[in-house]
C-alpha positions in Angstrom: -2.7 -4.5 0.2 -5.0 -1.8 1.5 -3.9 1.2 3.5 -5.3 0.0 6.6 -2.5 -2.0 7.4 -0.5 0.2 9.1 1.9 0.7 12.0 0.0 3.8 13.4 1.4 3.4 17.2 5.0 2.5 16.6 8.4 4.3 18.0 9.6 7.3 16.3 12.8 5.4 15.2 10.6 3.1 12.8 9.0 6.4 11.3 12.3 7.9 10.6 13.5 4.8 8.6 10.2 4.6 6.5 10.9 8.3 5.8 14.2 7.6 4.4 13.3 4.4 2.5 10.2 6.0 0.8 11.8 8.9 -0.3 8.9 10.7 -1.3 8.4 14.0 0.3 4.4 13.7 0.7 4.9 10.3 2.3 7.5 11.5 4.6 5.4 14.3 5.7 2.5 12.2 6.4 4.6 9.9 8.4 5.9 12.4 10.7 2.4 14.0 11.2 1.4 10.6 12.3 4.2 10.3 14.6 3.7 13.7 16.3 0.0 13.0 16.7 -0.1 9.3 17.5 3.2 8.2 18.6 6.0 9.3 20.8 4.7 12.8 20.9 7.7 14.7 22.8 10.3 12.9 20.8 8.2 13.9 17.5 7.8 17.5 18.5 11.6 17.6 19.4 12.8 16.4 16.2 10.2 17.7 14.0 8.4 20.6 15.7 8.7 22.9 12.8 7.7 20.4 10.3 4.7 18.8 12.0 2.3 21.2 10.9 -1.4 21.7 12.0 -3.7 20.4 9.5 -6.9 22.0 8.3 -10.2 20.0 8.6 -10.0 19.4 4.4 -6.6 18.5 4.6 -7.2 15.9 7.4 -10.3 14.4 5.2 -8.3 14.2 2.1 -5.1 12.5 3.6 -5.1 8.9 2.6 -6.6 9.8 -1.0 -4.7 8.8 -3.9 -5.4 9.8 -7.7 -4.0 8.4 -11.0 -4.6 10.3 -14.0 -3.9 7.9 -16.7 -4.1 6.9 -20.6 -4.6 3.1 -21.1 -4.8 0.7 -23.7 -5.7 -3.0 -24.1 -4.7 -5.6 -26.2 -8.3 -5.9 -27.7 -7.9 -4.7 -31.6 -11.4 -3.1 -31.4 -10.5 -0.9 -28.6 -8.4 2.2 -29.0 -6.5 4.1 -26.2 -8.7 5.6 -23.7 -8.4 8.1 -20.7 -9.4 7.7 -17.2 -8.5 7.6 -13.6 -7.9 5.5 -10.8 -8.7 6.1 -7.2 -8.1 4.8 -3.8 -9.0 6.2 -0.1 -8.5 4.8 3.2 -9.2 6.5 6.3 -9.2 5.3 10.1 -12.1 7.2 11.9 -11.5 5.3 15.2 -8.7 3.9 17.0 -8.5 2.6 20.3 -4.9 1.4 21.6 -5.0 -1.1 24.7 -1.5 -2.5 24.5 1.6 -0.1 23.7 4.6 -1.5 25.3 8.1 -0.7 24.0 8.1 -3.8 21.7 4.4 -4.6 21.4 1.5 -2.8 20.2 -2.2 -3.8 19.9 -5.7 -2.0 19.3 -8.9 -1.8 17.3 -9.4 0.2 14.4 -12.4 1.2 12.3 -11.5 1.6 8.5 -13.5 3.0 5.6 -11.8 2.0 2.4 -12.7 2.7 -1.4 -11.0 2.1 -4.9 -11.8 1.5 -8.3 -10.9 2.2 -12.0 -13.2 4.9 -14.0 -12.9 5.4 -17.9 -14.2 8.4 -19.3 -15.7 6.0 -21.7 -17.0 3.2 -19.7 -17.6 0.8 -22.8 -13.8 0.7 -23.0 -12.9 0.3 -19.3 -10.7 -3.0 -19.1 -10.6 -3.1 -15.2 -14.3 -2.1 -14.5 -14.3 -2.6 -10.7 -15.0 -0.4 -7.6 -14.7 -1.5 -4.1 -16.2 0.4 -1.1 -15.8 -1.1 2.2 -15.7 -0.6 5.9 -13.7 -2.7 8.4 -13.4 -3.3 12.1 -9.8 -4.4 12.4 -7.7 -5.6 15.4 -4.3 -5.5 15.0 -0.9 -6.5 16.9 2.6 -5.4 16.1 6.0 -6.9 17.7 9.5 -5.6 17.2 10.9 -2.9 15.1 12.4 -0.8 17.8 16.0 0.3 18.9 17.9 -1.4 21.7 16.5 -0.8 25.2 19.6 1.5 26.0 18.7 5.2 24.3 21.4 6.5 22.2 21.4 9.9 23.2 24.2 11.0 21.2 22.6 9.7 18.1 19.2 11.5 19.1 20.9 14.6 19.4 22.6 14.3 15.9 19.4 13.7 14.4 17.9 16.8 16.1 21.2 18.8 14.8 20.5 17.6 11.2 16.7 18.4 11.2 17.2 21.7 12.2 19.1 22.6 8.9 16.1 22.0 7.0 12.8 24.0 6.8 11.0 21.2 4.5 10.9 17.5 4.3 12.3 17.6 0.9 15.3 19.6 1.9 15.8 17.2 4.8 15.7 14.1 2.4 18.4 15.8 0.5 20.9 16.3 3.3 23.9 13.8 3.3 23.8 13.7 6.9 20.1 12.6 7.1 20.8 9.6 4.9 23.9 8.6 7.0 21.8 9.0 10.2 18.8 7.0 8.7 21.0 4.3 7.7 22.5 4.2 11.2 19.1 3.9 12.9 18.1 1.2 10.4 21.0 -0.9 11.3 20.0 -1.0 14.9 16.3 -1.8 14.3 15.2 -5.2 15.2 12.9 -7.5 12.9 9.0 -6.3 13.0 5.9 -8.5 12.7 2.6 -7.4 12.3 -0.9 -9.1 12.2 -4.4 -8.0 11.9 -8.0 -9.5 11.8 -10.6 -7.7 10.2 -14.6 -8.0 9.9 -15.0 -6.3 6.4 -18.4 -5.5 4.5 -18.7 -3.8 1.3 -20.1 -3.2 -2.2 -18.5 -4.4 -5.5 -19.6 -2.7 -8.8 -18.9 -1.5 -12.0 -18.5 2.1 -12.5 -22.1 2.6 -13.7 -23.4 0.5 -10.5 -25.6 -1.7 -13.2 -23.4 -4.5 -11.9 -23.1 -4.9 -8.2 -22.8 -7.5 -5.4 -22.7 -6.9 -1.7 -20.2 -8.9 0.6 -19.0 -9.3 4.2 -16.4 -11.7 5.5 -13.0 -12.4 7.6 -9.8 -11.0 6.3 -6.1 -11.5 7.7 -3.0 -9.3 7.0 0.3 -10.5 7.4 3.5 -8.4 7.7 7.1 -9.2 8.2 9.6 -6.2 7.8 13.4 -6.9 8.2 14.7 -3.2 8.9 18.3 -4.0 9.2 19.2 -5.0 5.6 22.6 -6.3 6.5 21.6 -8.7 9.3 17.9 -9.6 9.2 16.7 -12.9 7.6 13.8 -11.0 5.7 16.6 -9.1 3.9 18.8 -12.0 3.0 15.8 -14.2 1.7 13.7 -11.7 -0.1 14.0 -12.8 -3.3 11.3 -10.3 -4.8 13.7 -7.5 -4.2 16.9 -9.2 -5.8 16.4 -7.8 -9.5 15.6 -4.3 -7.8 18.8 -4.6 -5.6 20.9 -4.9 -8.9 19.3 -2.0 -10.3 19.8 0.2 -7.2 23.7 -1.0 -7.4 23.8 0.0 -10.8 22.1 3.4 -10.5 24.2 4.2 -7.4 21.3 4.1 -5.0 23.1 1.5 -2.9 26.6 1.1 -2.5 26.7 -2.7 -2.7 24.0 -5.4 -3.5 21.6 -5.4 -0.9 18.2 -6.8 -0.8 16.0 -4.9 1.6 13.9 -6.9 4.2 12.0 -3.7 4.8 10.3 -4.3 1.4 9.4 -7.8 2.0 5.9 -8.6 0.5 2.4 -8.0 2.5 -0.2 -10.6 2.5 -3.9 -10.6 2.7 -6.1 -13.8 3.0 -9.7 -13.9 3.6 -13.1 -15.6 2.9 -16.3 -13.6 2.0 -20.0 -14.2 1.6 -21.5 -12.5 -1.5 -25.1 -11.4 -2.0 -25.4 -10.8 -5.9 -27.5 -7.8 -6.5 -28.2 -6.9 -10.3 -26.3 -7.4 -13.5 -23.4 -9.6 -12.4 -22.0 -11.9 -15.1 -23.0 -14.9 -13.1 -26.7 -13.7 -13.6 -26.4 -12.4 -17.1 -24.0 -15.3 -18.5 -24.6 -18.3 -16.3 -28.1 -17.2 -15.2 -27.2 -17.7 -11.4 -27.9 -15.1 -9.2 -27.6 -16.9 -5.9 -25.4 -16.1 -2.7 -22.1 -17.7 -2.8 -18.9 -18.0 -0.5 -15.5 -16.8 -1.9 -11.9 -17.1 -0.8 -9.4 -14.2 -1.7 -5.7 -14.0 -1.7 -3.7 -11.2 -2.1 0.3 -10.1 -1.9 1.5 -6.6 -2.3 5.1 -5.3 -2.9 6.7 -2.0 -3.1 10.5 -1.2 -3.3 13.0 1.3 -4.2 14.2 0.3 -7.8 16.7 3.1 -8.8 18.1 6.4 -8.1 19.0 9.3 -10.7 20.1 12.8 -9.8 18.4 12.3 -6.4 15.0 11.2 -8.1 13.7 7.7 -7.1 12.1 5.4 -9.0 10.0 2.7 -7.1 8.7 -0.7 -8.5 5.1 -1.8 -7.2 3.4 -4.9 -7.7 0.0 -6.5 -6.7 -1.4 -10.0 -7.3 -4.8 -11.0 -6.3 -6.8 -14.3 -6.6 -10.6 -14.8 -6.0 -12.1 -18.2 -5.7 -15.6 -19.3 -5.4 -16.2 -22.3 -2.9 -18.3 -25.2 -4.4 -19.5 -23.2 -7.6 -22.6 -24.5 -9.6 -21.8 -26.3 -13.0 -23.0 -23.3 -14.8 -20.8 -20.9 -13.0 -17.8 -23.3 -13.4 -18.7 -23.8 -17.3 -18.8 -20.0 -17.7 -15.4 -19.8 -16.3 -16.7 -17.3 -13.6 -15.7 -19.3 -10.7 -12.0 -17.9 -10.4 -10.6 -14.7 -11.0 -6.8 -13.8 -11.3 -5.3 -10.1 -11.6 -1.8 -9.0 -11.5 -0.3 -5.2 -12.0 3.3 -4.0 -11.7 4.2 -0.3 -12.1 7.3 1.8 -12.2 6.5 5.1 -10.2 8.6 8.1 -10.0 7.2 10.4 -7.5 9.3 13.5 -7.6 8.7 13.6 -11.8 5.0 14.7 -10.9 4.1 11.1 -10.2 4.9 10.0 -13.3 4.4 6.0 -13.8 4.1 3.2 -16.3 2.2 0.1 -15.6 1.3 -3.1 -17.1 -1.8 -5.2 -15.9 -3.4 -8.8 -17.1 -5.9 -10.8 -15.7 -9.6 -10.6 -14.4 -11.4 -8.7 -11.4 -14.6 -9.8 -10.0 -17.5 -8.6 -12.2 -15.1 -8.8 -15.5 -16.4 -10.7 -18.3 -12.9 -11.3 -20.2 -9.1 -11.3 -19.4 -7.3 -8.1 -20.6 -3.6 -7.1 -21.1 -3.4 -3.4 -20.3 -0.7 -0.8 -20.7 -0.9 2.5 -18.8 1.1 5.9 -18.5 0.0 8.5 -16.2 0.4 10.6 -13.3 -0.1 9.7 -9.4 -1.4 12.4 -7.0 -1.4 11.6 -3.3 -3.1 14.0 -1.0 
């Protein structure tokens, strides 16, 4: 799911829980900076005034960029292991909030997003696909807040704990911080998020020899059960059952506890596609006409294990693209549907080391691949 699905204007407690559950120093700092800049400014300064540092122009531009340097190998016997990188970048450059009540938030966001895979030898790129787009997004969020009566004792405890650490990493390692974060989490209500976006962009291979333009409407849906002990989203988050067992075995959790905060995020949409040049529909099916396409996407991320204060996260993404009313030639060539799945184990504090497995096809692919990757993930 694109990074534009966000909680930009929520109350500080929800951001504190995100900082705890991510357990990734860079992400935590980004969350705190966002809270100080966009959320409850006074509370943010009170808790993290020394950590919410001012950012340079370059830092503001690069924020939201992710790079994966990797070695990958497909199941194709004719192709050997190769080097490459995967990139993603998402940036909100305009935001207008027209509802910011205690339990409800709504607004408009203009977002730029780019992501793709690049191989140093483009002839052996198994996921040769790049997507660059811009969106106008309306979002609405409800819930995810503490009870109406402010617990000043709890806030004072958080403040006393925060001043013991000079960096985000030091803060995350404090036992008191972990306990307070769990206390906050136990009081939060369930959160529901919805967005509707008008999106237009360009899909291409890395050489831009095959490319097609699109525009469409997309809907994003998110439900978060922050209270793992009481939320129905935690109890029925079957996607997190295996990792809940791993957390128990590794000592990350004291008992078996699926997390509603990691409930999958969903994206559905319909696009109008204008083929340009070199697409498989043109070269294989001899059909370069415009068409409509449905897309569906599920994203999932959760803490999988902990060893010596180092966390490992499980990330998964499933996508399905299906052309509406394809021609007989397109259907016979198998170019009317694309299904893609990837799963990865990421260790942020081990220099972003990750292992992943990918299978399926993306738009503009001509064959299904199974790909194994190892590399390092960098988040700016």
